[in-house]
VMD Tcl script that draws the C-alpha trace (Angstrom):
set ca {
  {100.87 110.43 97.83}
  {102.04 113.71 96.31}
  {103.85 116.35 98.40}
  {105.38 119.68 97.45}
  {108.65 120.42 99.22}
  {110.39 123.72 98.55}
  {108.35 124.10 95.33}
  {109.32 120.62 94.03}
  {106.87 117.73 93.81}
  {107.68 114.37 95.38}
  {105.65 111.18 95.22}
  {105.56 108.57 97.98}
  {103.60 105.30 98.02}
  {102.27 105.91 101.55}
  {101.88 108.55 104.22}
  {105.16 109.35 105.97}
  {106.16 111.36 109.01}
  {108.12 114.59 108.84}
  {111.14 112.69 110.25}
  {110.88 110.08 107.50}
  {110.59 112.78 104.83}
  {113.74 114.47 106.13}
  {115.55 111.12 106.12}
  {114.41 110.22 102.58}
  {115.45 113.62 101.26}
  {118.86 113.13 102.95}
  {118.62 116.36 104.91}
  {120.45 116.64 108.22}
  {117.79 117.26 110.90}
  {120.08 119.59 112.86}
  {119.60 123.30 112.25}
  {116.49 123.11 110.07}
  {112.97 124.48 110.32}
  {109.95 122.84 108.70}
  {106.77 124.62 107.71}
  {103.69 122.61 106.69}
  {100.88 124.41 104.88}
  {102.00 127.75 106.30}
  {102.49 126.60 109.92}
  {105.82 125.88 111.61}
  {106.17 122.27 112.78}
  {107.71 121.82 116.24}
  {110.77 119.54 116.24}
  {109.07 117.48 118.95}
  {106.32 116.64 116.40}
  {108.59 115.42 113.58}
  {108.13 111.73 114.51}
  {104.39 111.84 115.18}
  {103.15 114.20 112.45}
  {102.20 112.23 109.35}
  {101.90 114.12 106.10}
  {98.78 114.12 103.95}
  {98.13 114.22 100.21}
  {98.94 117.63 98.68}
  {100.69 119.01 101.77}
  {103.05 121.90 100.96}
  {106.27 122.02 102.95}
  {109.14 124.43 103.21}
  {112.36 123.14 104.75}
  {114.90 125.81 105.62}
  {118.48 125.04 106.66}
  {120.26 127.48 108.92}
  {123.85 128.29 107.98}
  {126.41 129.99 110.15}
  {128.96 132.41 108.89}
  {130.74 135.54 109.67}
}
mol new
graphics top color blue
foreach p $ca { graphics top sphere $p radius 0.5 }
foreach p [lrange $ca 0 end-1] q [lrange $ca 1 end] { graphics top cylinder $p $q radius 0.2 }
display resetview
């Protein structure tokens, strides 16, 4: 299965959830937002939403500063 995440292609042998994608990419799930095919994914859906072939995702990490 081929996914595009932040304009980079990733290949996975099977469908995975948003939570699993975040884990495999070693991204901390705190303070991030995920967009799938132009729609924001609710954090409550990360475990139950399974990604499909050719999905395009944007993962944005929020950073504090002053």
